LUMMIDREN-615826 format. One record per residue: residue number from 1; residue in three letters; x, y, z of N, C-alpha, C in turn. Coordinates in steps of 0.1 Angstrom, whole numbers. Last residue first. Layout:
LUMMIDREN-615826
@i->NUM&aa->ALA&n_px->X&n_py->Y&n_pz->Z&ca_px->X&ca_py->Y&ca_pz->Z&c_px->X&c_py->Y&c_pz->Z
...
//
This chain:
LUMMIDREN-615826
@i->183&aa->VAL&n_px->-392&n_py->87&n_pz->85&ca_px->-400&ca_py->77&ca_pz->78&c_px->-414&c_py->80&c_pz->78
@i->182&aa->ILE&n_px->-386&n_py->108&n_pz->103&ca_px->-382&ca_py->109&ca_pz->89&c_px->-390&c_py->99&c_pz->80
@i->181&aa->GLU&n_px->-395&n_py->97&n_pz->128&ca_px->-402&ca_py->109&ca_pz->121&c_px->-398&c_py->111&c_pz->107
@i->180&aa->ARG&n_px->-376&n_py->76&n_pz->130&ca_px->-390&ca_py->73&ca_pz->129&c_px->-398&c_py->85&c_pz->123
@i->179&aa->GLY&n_px->-353&n_py->91&n_pz->133&ca_px->-355&ca_py->83&ca_pz->122&c_px->-369&c_py->79&c_pz->120
@i->178&aa->SER&n_px->-361&n_py->124&n_pz->147&ca_px->-358&ca_py->110&ca_pz->148&c_px->-359&c_py->103&c_pz->134
@i->177&aa->ILE&n_px->-346&n_py->156&n_pz->148&ca_px->-357&ca_py->147&ca_pz->142&c_px->-352&c_py->133&c_pz->143
@i->176&aa->LEU&n_px->-340&n_py->190&n_pz->157&ca_px->-339&ca_py->176&ca_pz->160&c_px->-350&c_py->168&c_pz->153
@i->175&aa->GLY&n_px->-334&n_py->215&n_pz->132&ca_px->-339&ca_py->210&ca_pz->144&c_px->-337&c_py->195&c_pz->145
@i->174&aa->ALA&n_px->-321&n_py->221&n_pz->109&ca_px->-335&ca_py->226&ca_pz->110&c_px->-341&c_py->221&c_pz->123
@i->173&aa->GLY&n_px->-288&n_py->228&n_pz->121&ca_px->-297&ca_py->222&ca_pz->111&c_px->-311&c_py->228&c_pz->113
@i->172&aa->PRO&n_px->-262&n_py->253&n_pz->127&ca_px->-274&ca_py->244&ca_pz->130&c_px->-281&c_py->238&c_pz->118
@i->171&aa->ILE&n_px->-228&n_py->253&n_pz->131&ca_px->-239&ca_py->256&ca_pz->121&c_px->-251&c_py->247&c_pz->124
@i->170&aa->ASN&n_px->-208&n_py->268&n_pz->154&ca_px->-217&ca_py->257&ca_pz->152&c_px->-228&c_py->261&c_pz->143
@i->169&aa->TRP&n_px->-175&n_py->278&n_pz->155&ca_px->-188&ca_py->282&ca_pz->152&c_px->-196&c_py->269&c_pz->149
@i->168&aa->ASN&n_px->-147&n_py->289&n_pz->174&ca_px->-155&ca_py->278&ca_pz->169&c_px->-168&c_py->283&c_pz->165
@i->167&aa->GLU&n_px->-122&n_py->313&n_pz->164&ca_px->-133&ca_py->309&ca_pz->172&c_px->-138&c_py->296&c_pz->166
@i->166&aa->GLY&n_px->-105&n_py->327&n_pz->148&ca_px->-100&ca_py->324&ca_pz->161&c_px->-110&c_py->318&c_pz->170
@i->165&aa->TYR&n_px->-127&n_py->348&n_pz->129&ca_px->-116&ca_py->339&ca_pz->130&c_px->-111&c_py->338&c_pz->145
@i->164&aa->THR&n_px->-146&n_py->368&n_pz->128&ca_px->-151&ca_py->354&ca_pz->130&c_px->-140&c_py->344&c_pz->132
@i->163&aa->ASP&n_px->-138&n_py->393&n_pz->119&ca_px->-139&ca_py->390&ca_pz->133&c_px->-144&c_py->376&c_pz->137
@i->162&aa->ASP&n_px->-138&n_py->393&n_pz->91&ca_px->-126&ca_py->392&ca_pz->98&c_px->-127&c_py->388&c_pz->113
@i->161&aa->LYS&n_px->-161&n_py->375&n_pz->71&ca_px->-160&ca_py->385&ca_pz->82&c_px->-147&c_py->383&c_pz->89
@i->160&aa->ALA&n_px->-163&n_py->355&n_pz->53&ca_px->-162&ca_py->368&ca_pz->48&c_px->-159&c_py->379&c_pz->58
@i->159&aa->ALA&n_px->-169&n_py->332&n_pz->68&ca_px->-156&ca_py->334&ca_pz->62&c_px->-153&c_py->348&c_pz->57
@i->158&aa->LEU&n_px->-197&n_py->335&n_pz->73&ca_px->-187&ca_py->336&ca_pz->84&c_px->-173&c_py->339&c_pz->78
@i->157&aa->GLU&n_px->-207&n_py->331&n_pz->47&ca_px->-210&ca_py->343&ca_pz->54&c_px->-200&c_py->346&c_pz->65
@i->156&aa->ALA&n_px->-198&n_py->305&n_pz->42&ca_px->-193&ca_py->316&ca_pz->34&c_px->-195&c_py->329&c_pz->41
@i->155&aa->ILE&n_px->-214&n_py->292&n_pz->61&ca_px->-200&ca_py->291&ca_pz->62&c_px->-193&c_py->303&c_pz->54
@i->154&aa->MET&n_px->-240&n_py->296&n_pz->50&ca_px->-236&ca_py->301&ca_pz->63&c_px->-221&c_py->302&c_pz->66
@i->153&aa->PHE&n_px->-237&n_py->282&n_pz->26&ca_px->-241&ca_py->296&ca_pz->26&c_px->-237&c_py->303&c_pz->39
@i->152&aa->ALA&n_px->-232&n_py->256&n_pz->35&ca_px->-222&ca_py->263&ca_pz->28&c_px->-224&c_py->278&c_pz->27
@i->151&aa->ALA&n_px->-257&n_py->249&n_pz->48&ca_px->-244&ca_py->251&ca_pz->55&c_px->-234&c_py->259&c_pz->48
@i->150&aa->ASP&n_px->-273&n_py->248&n_pz->25&ca_px->-275&ca_py->258&ca_pz->35&c_px->-264&c_py->260&c_pz->44
@i->149&aa->PRO&n_px->-260&n_py->226&n_pz->11&ca_px->-260&ca_py->240&ca_pz->5&c_px->-264&c_py->251&c_pz->15
@i->148&aa->LEU&n_px->-264&n_py->205&n_pz->31&ca_px->-251&ca_py->211&ca_pz->29&c_px->-251&c_py->225&c_pz->21
@i->147&aa->TYR&n_px->-287&n_py->206&n_pz->57&ca_px->-286&ca_py->205&ca_pz->42&c_px->-273&c_py->212&c_pz->38
@i->146&aa->VAL&n_px->-281&n_py->188&n_pz->87&ca_px->-281&ca_py->201&ca_pz->80&c_px->-280&c_py->198&c_pz->65
@i->145&aa->PHE&n_px->-297&n_py->173&n_pz->115&ca_px->-291&ca_py->172&ca_pz->102&c_px->-292&c_py->186&c_pz->95
@i->144&aa->GLU&n_px->-297&n_py->159&n_pz->147&ca_px->-298&ca_py->171&ca_pz->139&c_px->-291&c_py->169&c_pz->126
@i->143&aa->ARG&n_px->-319&n_py->133&n_pz->161&ca_px->-305&ca_py->139&ca_pz->157&c_px->-308&c_py->152&c_pz->149
@i->142&aa->PRO&n_px->-335&n_py->113&n_pz->186&ca_px->-335&ca_py->125&ca_pz->176&c_px->-321&c_py->129&c_pz->174
@i->141&aa->VAL&n_px->-340&n_py->80&n_pz->186&ca_px->-332&ca_py->90&ca_pz->191&c_px->-331&c_py->102&c_pz->182
@i->140&aa->ARG&n_px->-354&n_py->59&n_pz->173&ca_px->-361&ca_py->67&ca_pz->183&c_px->-353&c_py->80&c_pz->187
@i->139&aa->MET&n_px->-337&n_py->45&n_pz->156&ca_px->-348&ca_py->52&ca_pz->150&c_px->-355&c_py->61&c_pz->160
@i->138&aa->ASN&n_px->-302&n_py->46&n_pz->159&ca_px->-314&ca_py->43&ca_pz->167&c_px->-326&c_py->52&c_pz->161
@i->137&aa->GLY&n_px->-285&n_py->41&n_pz->127&ca_px->-287&ca_py->46&ca_pz->141&c_px->-300&c_py->42&c_pz->147
@i->136&aa->ILE&n_px->-292&n_py->45&n_pz->94&ca_px->-282&ca_py->42&ca_pz->103&c_px->-284&c_py->49&c_pz->117
@i->135&aa->PHE&n_px->-318&n_py->30&n_pz->77&ca_px->-315&ca_py->42&ca_pz->85&c_px->-304&c_py->38&c_pz->95
@i->134&aa->PHE&n_px->-328&n_py->22&n_pz->43&ca_px->-323&ca_py->18&ca_pz->56&c_px->-319&c_py->31&c_pz->64
@i->133&aa->ALA&n_px->-356&n_py->16&n_pz->21&ca_px->-345&ca_py->25&ca_pz->27&c_px->-340&c_py->19&c_pz->40
@i->132&aa->MET&n_px->-368&n_py->4&n_pz->-9&ca_px->-366&ca_py->1&ca_pz->5&c_px->-354&c_py->9&c_pz->10
@i->131&aa->LYS&n_px->-377&n_py->31&n_pz->-31&ca_px->-371&ca_py->18&ca_pz->-28&c_px->-370&c_py->17&c_pz->-13
@i->130&aa->GLY&n_px->-384&n_py->55&n_pz->-42&ca_px->-395&ca_py->45&ca_pz->-39&c_px->-389&c_py->32&c_pz->-36
@i->129&aa->ALA&n_px->-366&n_py->75&n_pz->-44&ca_px->-367&ca_py->65&ca_pz->-55&c_px->-378&c_py->55&c_pz->-53
@i->128&aa->ALA&n_px->-368&n_py->87&n_pz->-20&ca_px->-371&ca_py->94&ca_pz->-31&c_px->-373&c_py->86&c_pz->-43
@i->127&aa->ILE&n_px->-357&n_py->66&n_pz->-4&ca_px->-371&ca_py->70&ca_pz->-2&c_px->-376&c_py->77&c_pz->-14
@i->126&aa->ALA&n_px->-330&n_py->66&n_pz->-13&ca_px->-338&ca_py->54&ca_pz->-14&c_px->-353&c_py->58&c_pz->-13
@i->125&aa->GLU&n_px->-323&n_py->92&n_pz->-5&ca_px->-322&ca_py->89&ca_pz->-18&c_px->-331&c_py->76&c_pz->-21
@i->124&aa->LEU&n_px->-325&n_py->91&n_pz->23&ca_px->-334&ca_py->100&ca_pz->15&c_px->-334&c_py->96&c_pz->1
@i->123&aa->THR&n_px->-304&n_py->72&n_pz->28&ca_px->-318&ca_py->69&ca_pz->33&c_px->-328&c_py->78&c_pz->24
@i->122&aa->SER&n_px->-282&n_py->85&n_pz->19&ca_px->-286&ca_py->72&ca_pz->13&c_px->-300&c_py->69&c_pz->16
@i->121&aa->GLY&n_px->-282&n_py->108&n_pz->37&ca_px->-283&ca_py->109&ca_pz->23&c_px->-287&c_py->97&c_pz->16
@i->120&aa->LEU&n_px->-277&n_py->102&n_pz->64&ca_px->-290&ca_py->104&ca_pz->59&c_px->-292&c_py->104&c_pz->44
@i->119&aa->TYR&n_px->-249&n_py->98&n_pz->65&ca_px->-257&ca_py->88&ca_pz->71&c_px->-272&c_py->90&c_pz->65
@i->118&aa->SER&n_px->-227&n_py->106&n_pz->39&ca_px->-238&ca_py->110&ca_pz->47&c_px->-246&c_py->98&c_pz->52
@i->117&aa->ALA&n_px->-209&n_py->99&n_pz->20&ca_px->-204&ca_py->103&ca_pz->33&c_px->-215&c_py->106&c_pz->43
@i->116&aa->GLU&n_px->-224&n_py->95&n_pz->-3&ca_px->-215&ca_py->84&ca_pz->2&c_px->-210&c_py->87&c_pz->16
@i->115&aa->ASN&n_px->-239&n_py->119&n_pz->-6&ca_px->-246&ca_py->107&ca_pz->-2&c_px->-237&c_py->96&c_pz->3
@i->114&aa->ALA&n_px->-230&n_py->144&n_pz->-13&ca_px->-226&ca_py->139&ca_pz->0&c_px->-232&c_py->126&c_pz->4
@i->113&aa->MET&n_px->-238&n_py->156&n_pz->-36&ca_px->-225&ca_py->152&ca_pz->-36&c_px->-220&c_py->146&c_pz->-22
@i->112&aa->PRO&n_px->-264&n_py->173&n_pz->-20&ca_px->-258&ca_py->170&ca_pz->-32&c_px->-243&c_py->167&c_pz->-30
@i->111&aa->GLY&n_px->-272&n_py->161&n_pz->13&ca_px->-273&ca_py->170&ca_pz->2&c_px->-265&c_py->165&c_pz->-10
@i->110&aa->TYR&n_px->-266&n_py->162&n_pz->48&ca_px->-271&ca_py->155&ca_pz->36&c_px->-271&c_py->165&c_pz->25
@i->109&aa->TYR&n_px->-251&n_py->156&n_pz->81&ca_px->-254&ca_py->164&ca_pz->70&c_px->-260&c_py->155&c_pz->58
@i->108&aa->ASP&n_px->-248&n_py->161&n_pz->116&ca_px->-249&ca_py->152&ca_pz->105&c_px->-254&c_py->160&c_pz->93
@i->107&aa->PRO&n_px->-236&n_py->195&n_pz->122&ca_px->-242&ca_py->182&ca_pz->127&c_px->-241&c_py->173&c_pz->115
@i->106&aa->LEU&n_px->-204&n_py->211&n_pz->120&ca_px->-217&ca_py->207&ca_pz->114&c_px->-222&c_py->195&c_pz->121
@i->105&aa->HIS&n_px->-183&n_py->237&n_pz->130&ca_px->-188&ca_py->224&ca_pz->133&c_px->-202&c_py->222&c_pz->127
@i->104&aa->VAL&n_px->-156&n_py->253&n_pz->119&ca_px->-170&ca_py->253&ca_pz->117&c_px->-175&c_py->239&c_pz->120
@i->103&aa->ILE&n_px->-130&n_py->272&n_pz->131&ca_px->-135&ca_py->259&ca_pz->130&c_px->-150&c_py->260&c_pz->129
@i->102&aa->MET&n_px->-106&n_py->295&n_pz->117&ca_px->-119&ca_py->293&ca_pz->125&c_px->-122&c_py->278&c_pz->123
@i->101&aa->VAL&n_px->-75&n_py->311&n_pz->118&ca_px->-83&ca_py->300&ca_pz->116&c_px->-96&c_py->301&c_pz->123
@i->100&aa->LYS&n_px->-49&n_py->328&n_pz->101&ca_px->-60&ca_py->329&ca_pz->110&c_px->-70&c_py->318&c_pz->107
@i->99&aa->ALA&n_px->-13&n_py->327&n_pz->99&ca_px->-26&ca_py->323&ca_pz->94&c_px->-36&c_py->325&c_pz->105
@i->98&aa->GLN&n_px->9&n_py->336&n_pz->112&ca_px->5&ca_py->343&ca_pz->100&c_px->-8&c_py->339&c_pz->95
@i->97&aa->SER&n_px->15&n_py->319&n_pz->132&ca_px->15&ca_py->333&ca_pz->135&c_px->10&c_py->342&c_pz->123
@i->96&aa->TRP&n_px->11&n_py->291&n_pz->146&ca_px->7&ca_py->297&ca_pz->133&c_px->5&c_py->311&c_pz->135
@i->95&aa->ARG&n_px->17&n_py->286&n_pz->173&ca_px->28&ca_py->285&ca_pz->163&c_px->24&c_py->290&c_pz->149
@i->94&aa->SER&n_px->-6&n_py->285&n_pz->188&ca_px->0&ca_py->298&ca_pz->186&c_px->12&c_py->298&c_pz->176
@i->93&aa->ASP&n_px->-32&n_py->264&n_pz->176&ca_px->-19&ca_py->266&ca_pz->182&c_px->-13&c_py->279&c_pz->179
@i->92&aa->PHE&n_px->-56&n_py->257&n_pz->165&ca_px->-56&ca_py->270&ca_pz->172&c_px->-42&c_py->273&c_pz->179
@i->91&aa->LEU&n_px->-50&n_py->232&n_pz->154&ca_px->-54&ca_py->243&ca_pz->145&c_px->-53&c_py->256&c_pz->152
@i->90&aa->MET&n_px->-45&n_py->218&n_pz->178&ca_px->-34&ca_py->220&ca_pz->169&c_px->-38&c_py->232&c_pz->160
@i->89&aa->LYS&n_px->-71&n_py->217&n_pz->189&ca_px->-60&ca_py->224&ca_pz->196&c_px->-49&c_py->227&c_pz->187
@i->88&aa->GLU&n_px->-83&n_py->201&n_pz->169&ca_px->-88&ca_py->214&ca_pz->171&c_px->-77&c_py->223&c_pz->179
@i->87&aa->TYR&n_px->-70&n_py->177&n_pz->173&ca_px->-69&ca_py->184&ca_pz->160&c_px->-73&c_py->199&c_pz->162
@i->86&aa->ALA&n_px->-79&n_py->170&n_pz->198&ca_px->-65&ca_py->173&ca_pz->197&c_px->-62&c_py->180&c_pz->184
@i->85&aa->LEU&n_px->-106&n_py->166&n_pz->191&ca_px->-103&ca_py->177&ca_pz->200&c_px->-88&c_py->180&c_pz->199
@i->84&aa->ARG&n_px->-103&n_py->144&n_pz->174&ca_px->-108&ca_py->156&ca_pz->169&c_px->-106&c_py->168&c_pz->178
@i->83&aa->THR&n_px->-95&n_py->125&n_pz->193&ca_px->-86&ca_py->128&ca_pz->182&c_px->-91&c_py->142&c_pz->176
@i->82&aa->LYS&n_px->-118&n_py->124&n_pz->208&ca_px->-105&ca_py->128&ca_pz->215&c_px->-95&c_py->132&c_pz->204
@i->81&aa->GLY&n_px->-136&n_py->113&n_pz->189&ca_px->-139&ca_py->127&ca_pz->195&c_px->-126&c_py->132&c_pz->202
@i->80&aa->LYS&n_px->-124&n_py->88&n_pz->185&ca_px->-126&ca_py->98&ca_pz->174&c_px->-128&c_py->113&c_pz->179
@i->79&aa->ARG&n_px->-127&n_py->77&n_pz->210&ca_px->-114&ca_py->79&ca_pz->205&c_px->-115&c_py->89&c_pz->193
@i->78&aa->THR&n_px->-153&n_py->94&n_pz->229&ca_px->-149&ca_py->83&ca_pz->220&c_px->-134&c_py->87&c_pz->215
@i->77&aa->HIS&n_px->-161&n_py->115&n_pz->244&ca_px->-162&ca_py->102&ca_pz->251&c_px->-158&c_py->90&c_pz->241
@i->76&aa->PRO&n_px->-152&n_py->148&n_pz->249&ca_px->-154&ca_py->137&ca_pz->240&c_px->-153&c_py->124&c_pz->248
@i->75&aa->GLN&n_px->-160&n_py->175&n_pz->259&ca_px->-158&ca_py->164&ca_pz->267&c_px->-160&c_py->151&c_pz->259
@i->74&aa->LYS&n_px->-159&n_py->209&n_pz->259&ca_px->-157&ca_py->198&ca_pz->250&c_px->-152&c_py->186&c_pz->259
@i->73&aa->PRO&n_px->-183&n_py->230&n_pz->272&ca_px->-171&ca_py->223&ca_pz->274&c_px->-170&c_py->211&c_pz->265
@i->72&aa->HIS&n_px->-198&n_py->255&n_pz->252&ca_px->-200&ca_py->243&ca_pz->259&c_px->-186&c_py->235&c_pz->261
@i->71&aa->GLU&n_px->-195&n_py->276&n_pz->234&ca_px->-188&ca_py->277&ca_pz->247&c_px->-190&c_py->264&c_pz->256
@i->70&aa->GLU&n_px->-212&n_py->271&n_pz->214&ca_px->-197&ca_py->270&ca_pz->211&c_px->-189&c_py->271&c_pz->224
@i->69&aa->THR&n_px->-236&n_py->249&n_pz->231&ca_px->-232&ca_py->262&ca_pz->224&c_px->-217&c_py->260&c_pz->221
@i->68&aa->MET&n_px->-242&n_py->220&n_pz->233&ca_px->-250&ca_py->231&ca_pz->237&c_px->-247&c_py->243&c_pz->228
@i->67&aa->GLN&n_px->-242&n_py->186&n_pz->230&ca_px->-237&ca_py->198&ca_pz->224&c_px->-246&c_py->209&c_pz->227
@i->66&aa->ARG&n_px->-232&n_py->156&n_pz->245&ca_px->-241&ca_py->167&ca_pz->245&c_px->-235&c_py->179&c_pz->239
@i->65&aa->ARG&n_px->-211&n_py->138&n_pz->243&ca_px->-225&ca_py->133&ca_pz->242&c_px->-235&c_py->145&c_pz->240
@i->64&aa->GLY&n_px->-186&n_py->156&n_pz->227&ca_px->-191&ca_py->145&ca_pz->234&c_px->-205&c_py->143&c_pz->233
@i->63&aa->TYR&n_px->-174&n_py->176&n_pz->212&ca_px->-183&ca_py->180&ca_pz->223&c_px->-187&c_py->168&c_pz->232
@i->62&aa->PRO&n_px->-160&n_py->165&n_pz->190&ca_px->-153&ca_py->171&ca_pz->202&c_px->-162&c_py->174&c_pz->214
@i->61&aa->TYR&n_px->-180&n_py->159&n_pz->170&ca_px->-175&ca_py->149&ca_pz->180&c_px->-167&c_py->154&c_pz->192
@i->60&aa->ILE&n_px->-193&n_py->174&n_pz->152&ca_px->-195&ca_py->178&ca_pz->166&c_px->-189&c_py->168&c_pz->176
@i->59&aa->GLY&n_px->-169&n_py->180&n_pz->125&ca_px->-182&ca_py->175&ca_pz->131&c_px->-183&c_py->180&c_pz->145
@i->58&aa->ASP&n_px->-156&n_py->207&n_pz->105&ca_px->-155&ca_py->196&ca_pz->114&c_px->-169&c_py->192&c_pz->118
@i->57&aa->ILE&n_px->-137&n_py->227&n_pz->84&ca_px->-150&ca_py->222&ca_pz->86&c_px->-148&c_py->209&c_pz->95
@i->56&aa->ALA&n_px->-118&n_py->256&n_pz->88&ca_px->-118&ca_py->241&ca_pz->89&c_px->-132&c_py->236&c_pz->92
@i->55&aa->VAL&n_px->-107&n_py->281&n_pz->70&ca_px->-120&ca_py->277&ca_pz->76&c_px->-119&c_py->262&c_pz->76
@i->54&aa->VAL&n_px->-80&n_py->304&n_pz->73&ca_px->-84&ca_py->290&ca_pz->71&c_px->-98&c_py->288&c_pz->78
@i->53&aa->LYS&n_px->-63&n_py->330&n_pz->56&ca_px->-74&ca_py->326&ca_pz->66&c_px->-77&c_py->311&c_pz->62
@i->52&aa->LEU&n_px->-27&n_py->330&n_pz->50&ca_px->-41&ca_py->329&ca_pz->46&c_px->-51&c_py->327&c_pz->59
@i->51&aa->GLY&n_px->0&n_py->334&n_pz->47&ca_px->-7&ca_py->343&ca_pz->54&c_px->-22&c_py->342&c_pz->51
@i->50&aa->LEU&n_px->16&n_py->314&n_pz->36&ca_px->10&ca_py->324&ca_pz->26&c_px->1&c_py->334&c_pz->33
@i->49&aa->GLN&n_px->24&n_py->300&n_pz->58&ca_px->34&ca_py->305&ca_pz->48&c_px->29&c_py->316&c_pz->40
@i->48&aa->ASP&n_px->0&n_py->293&n_pz->69&ca_px->9&ca_py->302&ca_pz->76&c_px->19&c_py->308&c_pz->67
@i->47&aa->ALA&n_px->-9&n_py->275&n_pz->50&ca_px->-17&ca_py->287&ca_pz->52&c_px->-8&c_py->298&c_pz->59
@i->46&aa->ALA&n_px->11&n_py->255&n_pz->53&ca_px->9&ca_py->262&ca_pz->40&c_px->2&c_py->275&c_pz->42
@i->45&aa->GLU&n_px->5&n_py->248&n_pz->79&ca_px->19&ca_py->253&ca_pz->75&c_px->18&c_py->260&c_pz->63
@i->44&aa->MET&n_px->-21&n_py->240&n_pz->78&ca_px->-18&ca_py->251&ca_pz->85&c_px->-4&c_py->257&c_pz->82
@i->43&aa->VAL&n_px->-18&n_py->216&n_pz->62&ca_px->-27&ca_py->227&ca_pz->57&c_px->-23&c_py->240&c_pz->65
@i->42&aa->SER&n_px->-1&n_py->202&n_pz->79&ca_px->3&ca_py->206&ca_pz->66&c_px->-5&c_py->217&c_pz->60
@i->41&aa->GLU&n_px->-18&n_py->198&n_pz->101&ca_px->-5&ca_py->206&ca_pz->103&c_px->0&c_py->210&c_pz->89
@i->40&aa->GLY&n_px->-38&n_py->182&n_pz->90&ca_px->-42&ca_py->196&ca_pz->94&c_px->-28&c_py->204&c_pz->96
@i->39&aa->LEU&n_px->-24&n_py->159&n_pz->85&ca_px->-30&ca_py->166&ca_pz->74&c_px->-33&c_py->180&c_pz->78
@i->38&aa->PRO&n_px->-16&n_py->151&n_pz->111&ca_px->-5&ca_py->155&ca_pz->101&c_px->-12&c_py->163&c_pz->89
@i->37&aa->ILE&n_px->-42&n_py->148&n_pz->122&ca_px->-34&ca_py->159&ca_pz->127&c_px->-23&c_py->162&c_pz->117
@i->36&aa->LEU&n_px->-51&n_py->124&n_pz->107&ca_px->-59&ca_py->137&ca_pz->108&c_px->-49&c_py->149&c_pz->112
@i->35&aa->LYS&n_px->-36&n_py->101&n_pz->108&ca_px->-34&ca_py->110&ca_pz->97&c_px->-41&c_py->123&c_pz->98
@i->34&aa->SER&n_px->-40&n_py->84&n_pz->131&ca_px->-26&ca_py->85&ca_pz->126&c_px->-25&c_py->96&c_pz->115
@i->33&aa->GLU&n_px->-67&n_py->85&n_pz->137&ca_px->-58&ca_py->88&ca_pz->147&c_px->-43&c_py->90&c_pz->142
@i->32&aa->MET&n_px->-79&n_py->79&n_pz->111&ca_px->-81&ca_py->92&ca_pz->118&c_px->-69&c_py->95&c_pz->128
@i->31&aa->GLU&n_px->-81&n_py->56&n_pz->98&ca_px->-69&ca_py->62&ca_pz->97&c_px->-69&c_py->75&c_pz->105
@i->30&aa->HIS&n_px->-108&n_py->47&n_pz->100&ca_px->-97&ca_py->39&ca_pz->105&c_px->-83&c_py->44&c_pz->104
@i->29&aa->TYR&n_px->-122&n_py->69&n_pz->87&ca_px->-123&ca_py->66&ca_pz->102&c_px->-111&c_py->58&c_pz->107
@i->28&aa->PRO&n_px->-102&n_py->87&n_pz->63&ca_px->-111&ca_py->76&ca_pz->66&c_px->-110&c_py->74&c_pz->82
@i->27&aa->VAL&n_px->-100&n_py->123&n_pz->65&ca_px->-93&ca_py->110&ca_pz->64&c_px->-103&c_py->99&c_pz->68
@i->26&aa->ASN&n_px->-108&n_py->152&n_pz->47&ca_px->-109&ca_py->144&ca_pz->58&c_px->-101&c_py->131&c_pz->55
@i->25&aa->ALA&n_px->-111&n_py->187&n_pz->37&ca_px->-106&ca_py->173&ca_pz->35&c_px->-106&c_py->165&c_pz->48
@i->24&aa->CYS&n_px->-117&n_py->212&n_pz->40&ca_px->-128&ca_py->202&ca_pz->41&c_px->-124&c_py->189&c_pz->39
@i->23&aa->HIS&n_px->-107&n_py->242&n_pz->45&ca_px->-101&ca_py->229&ca_pz->47&c_px->-113&c_py->220&c_pz->51
@i->22&aa->PHE&n_px->-104&n_py->268&n_pz->25&ca_px->-115&ca_py->261&ca_pz->31&c_px->-110&c_py->246&c_pz->32
@i->21&aa->LEU&n_px->-86&n_py->296&n_pz->27&ca_px->-84&ca_py->282&ca_pz->24&c_px->-95&c_py->275&c_pz->32
@i->20&aa->VAL&n_px->-88&n_py->328&n_pz->13&ca_px->-93&ca_py->319&ca_pz->24&c_px->-91&c_py->305&c_pz->19
@i->19&aa->ASP&n_px->-75&n_py->340&n_pz->-7&ca_px->-76&ca_py->348&ca_pz->5&c_px->-79&c_py->338&c_pz->17
@i->18&aa->ALA&n_px->-53&n_py->326&n_pz->-32&ca_px->-65&ca_py->326&ca_pz->-25&c_px->-64&c_py->336&c_pz->-12
@i->17&aa->GLY&n_px->-27&n_py->326&n_pz->-43&ca_px->-37&ca_py->337&ca_pz->-48&c_px->-50&c_py->336&c_pz->-41
@i->16&aa->GLU&n_px->-22&n_py->292&n_pz->-38&ca_px->-16&ca_py->305&ca_pz->-42&c_px->-27&c_py->314&c_pz->-48
@i->15&aa->ALA&n_px->-31&n_py->267&n_pz->-32&ca_px->-38&ca_py->278&ca_pz->-26&c_px->-33&c_py->292&c_pz->-30
@i->14&aa->ALA&n_px->-14&n_py->250&n_pz->-45&ca_px->-27&ca_py->249&ca_pz->-49&c_px->-35&c_py->261&c_pz->-44
@i->13&aa->MET&n_px->10&n_py->256&n_pz->-31&ca_px->9&ca_py->259&ca_pz->-45&c_px->-5&c_py->259&c_pz->-50
@i->12&aa->ALA&n_px->3&n_py->247&n_pz->-5&ca_px->6&ca_py->262&ca_pz->-8&c_px->5&c_py->265&c_pz->-22
@i->11&aa->ILE&n_px->1&n_py->220&n_pz->-10&ca_px->-11&ca_py->227&ca_pz->-5&c_px->-9&c_py->242&c_pz->-8
@i->10&aa->ASP&n_px->28&n_py->215&n_pz->-17&ca_px->17&ca_py->212&ca_pz->-26&c_px->4&c_py->219&c_pz->-23
@i->9&aa->SER&n_px->40&n_py->222&n_pz->8&ca_px->44&ca_py->229&ca_pz->-5&c_px->33&c_py->227&c_pz->-15
@i->8&aa->PRO&n_px->31&n_py->204&n_pz->27&ca_px->27&ca_py->218&ca_pz->27&c_px->30&c_py->225&c_pz->14
@i->7&aa->ARG&n_px->20&n_py->172&n_pz->18&ca_px->32&ca_py->182&ca_pz->17&c_px->26&c_py->196&c_pz->17
@i->6&aa->PHE&n_px->13&n_py->144&n_pz->32&ca_px->6&ca_py->157&ca_pz->31&c_px->17&c_py->168&c_pz->30
@i->5&aa->THR&n_px->13&n_py->112&n_pz->17&ca_px->20&ca_py->123&ca_pz->25&c_px->12&c_py->135&c_pz->22
@i->4&aa->VAL&n_px->6&n_py->78&n_pz->19&ca_px->1&ca_py->91&ca_pz->15&c_px->8&c_py->101&c_pz->24
@i->3&aa->GLN&n_px->22&n_py->49&n_pz->8&ca_px->21&ca_py->59&ca_pz->19&c_px->17&c_py->72&c_pz->13
@i->2&aa->GLN&n_px->6&n_py->22&n_pz->-8&ca_px->14&ca_py->34&ca_pz->-9&c_px->11&c_py->44&c_pz->3
@i->1&aa->MET&n_px->9&n_py->-12&n_pz->0&ca_px->0&ca_py->0&ca_pz->0&c_px->9&c_py->12&c_pz->0
//
């Protein structure tokens, strides 16, 4: 298997001329502990070199079982959540003196181009096609979902403002809904 490397020089070359670098790349779950932080460090090194703003898109895993507000203490209860919290700390590290970063947390999502990475996308796609659908998770537990085009609009609004950097932002969905209610 070929070793994947994250070269800051490649990222810097791709980002040349940009004002904002939207860091939406992710790694597979089974590689998260070994590759998420090196990927983020490469992105931040490139952004720092170019003096760019960085908008990092993340999930709500660092919050743990309950998410309240951006100020809610982060108490992850899973390995993934703990890795994501370490990733967040790395992004906000003071060593990045020229780059400004914000983290935008999204709940579960769905929408165009997201069906393979979305828990809900495949379910909705099957329902729309009149086919047998499956739902990942407990049908009775309410979850929040955001439609990606709506989230993208809110993220772009945040990215355009200088005073939004250096913070976490939580993009809401339309509210809590259970699998049973979706069906």
